[in-house]
N, C-alpha and C positions, 0 to 999 in steps of 0.2 A: 118463417124462420129467418133469423138474422144471417145475412150473407156478407162477410167482410169484403171490402173492396180489394181486388187483386192488385198487389204491388209489383210492378215490373221494374227490375233494376236495369241499369245501363248495360251491364254484362249480359243479362238475360236477353234484352232487346237486340243487342248486337248479334248474339248467337242466332236468335230467331230470324234475323234478316240476312244471315250469311249466305243464304241461297240466291240472294240478289247478285252475288259475285262469284259465278262458277269458276272464274280463272284464279281467284285469290287463295283458295284452299286454307282459309283461316288466317292468313297473315294480316290482312287489313283489319279483321276483327280484333286481333291481338294488339295491333298498333293503336287502334282507337281506345282500347282498354288501358294501354300504357299512358296515353294522354290523360285519360280520366284519373288515373292514379296520381300522376304528377299534379293535376289540378287540385286534388284533395290535400296534397302536401302544401301547396302554395296557399290554398284557402286557410289552412290552419295558421300559417304565419301571417297572412293578411289580417285575420281576426284577432290575433294577439299582438299586432304590430305596435300598439301603444304601450305594451307591457314589457317589451324587450328592446334591446339596442339594435333595432333593425330599420327604424325610420331615418329619414334624413339622407344626406349626400354620401356616396361612396368614395368621392374624391377623384373619380375618373370620368371621362366622357366616352360615349359610344361612337359608332362610326358616323352617326349623323351630326356629331359635334355637340350633342345634348348631354347635359350633366346626368350621370346615372345615379339613381337612388339606390340605397342598399338593397331594398326589396326587389328592384329590377335585376340586380346581379344574382340574388338568390333565386328568383323565379327562373332565370335563364339557366342557371346551373342544374336546377331540379328537372326541367323539361329535357335538357340534353342528357342528363344521367338516365332518365327514364327511357328515352328513345334509344340510348346506347345499350342499356341492359336488356331491352326488349328483344333486340336482334332482328326487328322487321324493317329497320331504317338504315340506309347506307350513308346518308349524308343529311345535314341539317343546315338551313340558312336562317339566321336569327338577326333581328334588328340590332342586337347588342354586339354582334361580331362582324368585323369588316369583311372577312373571307368566309366562304362556306366551310363547314366542318365535316371532314370525312371521318366516319366511325370505323376505327381500325380493327375492332374485335373480330375474331374468327367467325362468330355467328352472323355478323352484320355484313361481311364483305360481299356476300352474294344476295343481300336483301333486295327486294323489288321496289322499294319506295324511298322517296326523299320528302322531307318536311320543311316547309317555310313557316316561321313562327315569330309573332311579336309576343314575347313572354309576359309582358305586363304593360298593356296599353293604358294610357291615362295616368302614368306614374306621377305627374306633377300634382295629382290630387291626393297622393298617398298620405301626406302629412296632415290633411284636413278632413280625413274620414269620408271621402266621396268615392263612389263606386269606381273600381278599376277592372281590367279584364285581360284575358288572353285570347289571341286570334291565331288560328292555324290553317294551314293548306297542305294537302297531300297530293303528290303526283307519283305516277309510276316512273321509275328511272328509264332513261332512254339509252344509256350506255349498257353494252351487253357484258363486257368483261373488264376486269381491272378495277381501279379506283373510280368512284363517281367523279364527274367533273362538272364545270359550270353549265354545260349544255343540258344536264338533267333538270336544271331549274329554269332554263330559257324556254319555257313552254307557255302557251297562252292560257288564260284562265279557263277556257273551254276544255282544256286537257286535265283539269283537276279530277281526281278520283273521289275526294271527300274534302270538306271544309267545315270549320266550326269555330265557336268562340265560347269562352267561359266568362260570366260576369260575377264578380265578387261584390255583392251588395247586401241588402237587408236579408236576402237569401242568396245562396250561390247556385247558379244555373249553368248547365252545359247544353248548348244548342249545336246540332250538327246535321249535315246532309251528306248523303252519298249519291246524290243525283236522283233520288226517288222520294222527294218530299223532305220536309224539315220537322225534326222532333226535338223537344226540349225536356231536360231532366233537372229536377231540383235536388240538391244535396240534403238528405235527411241526416242531421248530425247524431241523432240517437242511434242509428245503425251504421253510420259511415258509408252510406251508399247513395249514388245518384239514382233517383226514381223517376219514372216517366210521369211527367205532370202536364206537358203541353204537346199532346200528340197532333201530328198533321197540321203544323202551324201555317197560317196564311196571313198575309198583310192585307188590310182593306185597300180597295182599288184607289181610294182617295182618303184624305184625312184633313185635320185642321191644325196641324203642328208643323212649323218650319224651324229647323235647327241650324243656325249659322252664327259665327262669331261677328256680331254686328259692330264690334269695336274696330273691325278692319274695313268698314264700309267704303271709306275714301279710296282704298287700294283695290276694290273689286272691279271686274270688267262691267261694262255698261249693262250687259244682259242680266247679270246677277242683281245689279242695283234695280233694274226694271222689275225683275221677279219679286224682290223684297217689297217694293211699292205695291205690287199686285196683291201680295199676301196681306198687306196692311189696309187695303181699301175696304170699304164697306159694300157688301153685296149679298143680300139675303138668299138669292138663288144658289150661290156657291158657298154659303155659310162663312163668308169673310166678314171681318178680318180673321185671319188665323192666329193661333197662339204662338208666341216665340218662346221656345224652350231650348237651352243650350247648357249642357253640363260641362263640357270640355274634355270628357272621356268618350272617345268614339264608340266603344262598345256600349256604354250606358245610353248614349243618345240613339244609337242604332236599335238597341233592344227595345226601348220605350216606343219608338216609331214603328217597329215591327209589330208590336202588340196593339197599338192604338191607331196607327195610320199616320203618316207624315212624310216629310222629306228632310234629309240631312245633306248639307252642302258645305264642302271645303274647296272653294274654287282657286284658280290661279289669282295671284295678287301681283302688284308691281314689285313687291319684295321677293315673292316666290313664283317667278313666271312659269315654272313647270309644275306648280302645285306643291303641296307639302306631304301629303300622305303617300305611303309606300305601296306600290302596285302589288308586289309579290305576296306580302304577308299581312296586308291590311285590306286593300281594295279588292283583290281577286277572291279571297275567301268570302268576304261579306257579299260580294256581287253574286257569287254562286248561291249563297243562302237566300238572298232576296229574290232571285229569279225563281228558285225552287218554291218560294213562298208566294209567288204570283206578282212580285214587284219588279223594279227596274233599276239598273245601275248604269251610269253613264259618266263620261268625262266632261259632259256639257254638249257634246256633239256626237260622240260615238259610244258604242257599247264597251264597257270596261272589259269584259271577258274576251273581246276580240283584239285587244291591244297586244302587240308582240313585244315581250320584254327584251331589253338589250343589256341591262346591268342589274346586278343583284339587288341594289337598293334604289331602283328607279322610282321616281315620284310621278304622281298624277293628280290632277283635280278630280273630285268625286261628287256626283249628284246621285243620291241613292234613297229609295223608299217606295212609296205608293206610286203605281205606274202613271196615273193621271197627273200627279204633281210633277213627276220627273219629266213627263212629256211636255208639260207647260213651261217648265224651266228651260228645256231644250229649245223650245219655240222662241223664247225670249233671247236665248244665247244666239241663236241663228239670226235673229232679226236685228239685234243691236250690237253684237260683239264681232270682232275680227277673229276669223278662224286661226290666224297666224299665231296666236298665243297658245 
């Protein structure tokens, strides 16, 4: 007898896993569903971006001094709106806003969670139809009464309750972890639901892909240059040379390496001595995901999740991916680079 495959939606999966959080009483489950709803709305606009007046520059810069795309602004508004109306979040920190945003509604003032988010990663690729994404990180608030303040966000990555990303590509996927493995859900446009497609995701211990912007080679630390040369050398035993693959959207490069095995590197440069990626809403959430999937995330010398944040938009170098490849890159950094950077 024909037995149809069981379709498990994101909402069903979250409810089934709710027993993993005896302290949460459903709030975290509802928060994750709110993020999923906002992701579907943003996905709709991304997919029709070429048909409406939503491509191009918005005429403003974000806190990083980067020109905002119209879709950046739209995605930021949608996620903040979803988190505000859901009532489970008391504050949001976004790449697009200089200050944290307190959610003032009556249902949110006593909420247990704060969310750090990059609403639309890789937005420079919007106009050329290359994959973009959303990255988010969830923490339990540390303040007990009154308004949330910056201290709620100044927690190490090890304190994250959940983290995830959405990739808007040839298909749209939401991948997240709550510290008990990593699961991926693909959006089925025919029913408008994220459905479990990649259960218990793991990254291979090693791979044959390295992802780095080689155009900045002259500005890289010596350790990174040595590692790149290592990747390019011929060696049958280690299946080198590796393939160079770099999209320019962090989520897209990370997602490919997560599935196939590889390393993504965005190091310090002479132009960006502190690195360029943001710790709170880019590196920490992806680091939590990669570790839960069996990989590793480092700043070249130290574990990303152990870094103590001091500012909302703090930057850091990032070496992330298959554990053996990150270990080798760290070895090169220690041997050839000065830790002072």
